[in-house]
C-alpha positions as CSV (number, residue, x, y, z in Angstrom):
1,M,120.2,90.3,56.1
2,S,119.4,87.6,58.6
3,T,118.5,88.2,62.2
4,D,119.2,85.8,65.0
5,P,115.9,84.6,66.5
6,N,117.6,84.1,69.9
7,K,118.7,87.7,69.9
8,F,115.2,88.8,69.0
9,A,113.7,86.7,71.7
10,R,116.2,88.0,74.3
11,G,115.4,91.6,73.2
12,L,111.7,90.9,73.7
13,L,112.2,89.3,77.1
14,T,114.5,92.1,78.2
15,D,111.9,94.7,77.1
16,A,109.1,92.7,78.9
17,L,111.1,92.5,82.1
18,S,111.9,96.1,81.9
19,H,108.3,97.1,81.5
20,V,107.2,94.7,84.4
21,S,109.9,96.2,86.6
22,S,108.8,99.7,85.8
23,L,105.2,98.8,86.4
24,V,106.0,97.3,89.8
25,R,108.0,100.3,90.8
26,S,105.2,102.6,89.7
27,E,102.7,100.6,91.7
28,V,104.9,100.7,94.8
29,D,105.4,104.5,94.4
30,L,101.6,104.9,94.1
31,A,101.0,102.7,97.2
32,W,103.5,104.8,99.2
33,S,101.9,108.0,98.0
34,E,98.5,106.7,99.0
35,I,99.8,105.6,102.5
36,N,101.4,109.1,103.0
37,E,98.2,110.8,102.0
38,N,96.2,108.7,104.4
39,L,98.6,109.3,107.2
40,K,98.5,113.0,106.6
41,S,94.7,113.0,106.7
42,A,94.7,110.9,109.9
43,G,97.4,113.2,111.4
44,V,94.9,116.1,111.2
45,V,92.3,114.0,113.0
46,F,94.8,112.7,115.6
47,A,96.0,116.3,116.2
48,I,92.5,117.4,117.0
49,I,91.9,114.5,119.3
50,A,95.3,115.2,121.0
51,F,94.4,118.9,121.4
52,V,91.1,118.1,123.0
53,M,92.6,115.5,125.4
54,I,95.4,118.0,126.4
55,K,92.9,120.7,127.1
56,K,90.8,118.3,129.2
57,G,93.9,117.1,131.1
58,M,95.0,120.7,131.7
59,S,91.6,121.6,133.1
60,D,91.6,118.5,135.3
61,L,94.9,119.6,136.7
62,E,93.9,123.1,137.7
63,L,94.6,123.9,141.4
64,S,90.9,124.2,142.2
65,S,90.3,120.7,141.0
66,L,93.3,119.3,143.0
67,A,92.1,120.8,146.3
68,P,91.0,118.2,148.9
69,I,87.4,119.4,149.0
70,R,86.0,116.3,150.8
71,T,88.8,116.3,153.4
72,A,88.2,120.0,154.0
73,K,84.5,119.4,154.6
74,N,85.3,116.5,156.9
75,V,87.8,118.6,158.9
76,K,85.2,121.4,159.3
77,R,82.6,118.9,160.4
78,D,84.9,117.3,162.9
79,A,86.0,120.8,164.3
80,Q,82.3,121.7,164.7
81,A,81.6,118.4,166.5
82,V,84.6,118.9,168.9
83,K,83.5,122.6,169.5
84,G,80.0,121.4,170.2
85,V,81.2,118.9,172.8
86,Y,83.2,121.7,174.6
87,D,80.4,124.1,174.4
88,E,78.1,121.6,176.1
89,K,80.5,121.3,179.1
């Protein structure tokens, strides 16, 4: 019973390439899993930051904060000044 050395070498090479291919696939799968895990962790943090920013933005947009307070004070001051001028006459 004689075996062909070329056939044996080809079998070894095929097995080696199969193992390398499997190892590379496993490493890529592991990398993707790690990336997804990190993104999920970062997503919780980003969600908290987004929530805080939305709450701040909503409070900044309340009607009381949009009212022209300085303009109202200036108009009252001007009205009192005009009234003062007419009262003096």
